[in-house]
C-alpha positions as CSV (number, residue, x, y, z in Angstrom):
1,M,-43.0,-26.4,-43.0
2,R,-44.5,-29.9,-42.8
3,R,-43.9,-30.0,-39.1
4,Y,-45.4,-26.5,-38.7
5,V,-48.6,-27.6,-40.4
6,V,-48.8,-30.8,-38.4
7,E,-48.3,-28.9,-35.2
8,E,-51.1,-26.5,-36.2
9,H,-53.4,-29.5,-36.9
10,A,-54.3,-28.2,-40.3
11,D,-56.5,-30.6,-42.2
12,A,-57.1,-30.8,-45.9
13,G,-59.5,-28.1,-47.0
14,E,-61.4,-26.9,-50.0
15,S,-60.5,-27.6,-53.5
16,A,-58.9,-24.7,-55.3
17,G,-58.8,-26.3,-58.7
18,I,-55.5,-26.6,-60.3
19,V,-52.9,-25.0,-58.0
20,R,-49.5,-24.2,-59.3
21,H,-46.7,-21.7,-58.5
22,G,-47.9,-18.2,-59.5
23,S,-51.7,-19.0,-59.6
24,I,-54.2,-17.0,-57.7
25,V,-56.1,-18.7,-54.9
26,P,-59.9,-18.0,-54.9
27,D,-61.4,-15.9,-52.1
28,Y,-63.4,-18.9,-50.8
29,I,-60.3,-20.7,-49.7
30,V,-59.5,-19.9,-46.1
31,L,-55.8,-19.0,-45.6
32,R,-54.1,-19.7,-42.2
33,P,-51.4,-17.2,-41.2
34,I,-47.9,-18.5,-40.7
35,T,-46.9,-17.1,-37.4
36,R,-43.8,-19.1,-36.5
37,M,-41.0,-19.2,-39.0
38,S,-37.4,-20.3,-38.5
39,P,-35.4,-18.4,-39.6
40,P,-37.8,-15.4,-39.4
41,S,-38.9,-14.1,-42.8
42,P,-39.4,-10.5,-43.7
43,H,-42.5,-11.5,-45.7
44,S,-45.8,-12.4,-44.3
45,Y,-47.2,-15.7,-45.7
46,A,-50.2,-17.8,-45.2
47,Y,-51.0,-21.4,-46.2
48,F,-53.8,-23.9,-46.8
49,V,-53.7,-27.6,-47.2
50,S,-55.2,-28.7,-50.5
51,R,-57.5,-31.7,-50.9
52,D,-54.6,-33.7,-52.3
53,R,-52.7,-33.0,-49.0
54,K,-50.2,-30.5,-50.4
55,I,-49.2,-27.5,-48.3
56,V,-49.8,-24.4,-50.5
57,I,-47.9,-21.3,-49.4
58,V,-49.6,-18.1,-50.4
59,D,-48.9,-14.3,-50.3
60,P,-52.0,-13.2,-48.4
61,A,-51.9,-9.7,-49.9
62,T,-52.2,-11.0,-53.5
63,R,-53.4,-14.6,-52.8
64,E,-50.6,-15.7,-55.2
65,V,-49.1,-19.2,-54.7
66,V,-45.5,-18.8,-53.9
67,R,-44.6,-22.4,-53.1
68,I,-46.2,-25.9,-52.9
69,V,-44.9,-28.5,-50.5
70,T,-45.8,-32.1,-50.7
71,R,-46.8,-33.5,-47.4
């Protein structure tokens, strides 16, 4: 995932407040679709990079945080 974000040139974005697994990301946070996954996933996910440089994986349908990856 780290490599994917670096290849996509994603920069740190807006602050979403306290982000943790299961929290809901506000509408003003722009989510980027994850288009290349290896292995392919049956789910569609999106992500954003938090101000503290963490990669936050989100279910775009619900905007729920499903995973946080430290860069």
